[in-house]
N, C-alpha and C positions, 0 to 999 in steps of 0.2 A: 091826581097828585103829580108832582114833578119827579125828576129822576135823582133827587137828593139822596145820598147814601146815609144810612143810619147805622149805628153800632148797637149790638145787643148780645144776649146770652141765650143759647138754645135750652129749652125746657121741653122734653118730649112727653107725649101723653103716655098714660099707663098701658094702653093697648094700641100699639102701632098699626094693628090691622085696620083701625078706623081710618088710617091714611092721613092724619093731621097731626102736626107738631106745633109748637109755639116758640116764639122768640120773645124774650122779655126785653122790652124797650123802656129805658128809664129816661124821663125828661124832668124838667124843673117842676112839672105839674104832678109827678108821681110815676108809677109804672103802668105799662099796658102790655097785655099778651097779644102778639101779632101772630095769627095762624100762618102756616105754610104747608105745602103738599109734600109729605114724606117721600112719596114715589119719585118725585122730581128732584129730591135733595137727600137721597139715601146715605150720602157720605157724611152726614152730620151726627155728632154724638152729644149726649147730655153735657151741659156746661161749656160747649165750644163757644168761643167768642167769634162773632160774625159781623160782617157788614151786609147790607141789603137795601133794596128800595121797597117802598110801599106802593102798591097799585090797587085799583078798584077791581075786585074779583066778582065771581058769581054771587057770593054770599056776604059781600062787604069787603073791607080792606084786608089785604094779605101781603106777606113778604114774598118777594121774588128776587132773582139775580143774587142769590145768597153765596157769599164767599167766606171761608174761614179767615179770621183776622190773626195774623202771625206777627209777633214782635221779634225782631232779630237783635 
């Protein structure tokens, strides 16, 4: 994938001890849950609006370089 930034909304799993959360990515084709590593992104809360890139990880595509999206 390229380094294109996407926008989405954080949706955490019910049991964070699993170490994976999800970002809901909405496109013209529908929505997709993109996984991310909670350990590396512990500053995120449910329903945070974020920007991120999608990279090929060990188990498929995942979100990285995640930043909260703040409107001033």
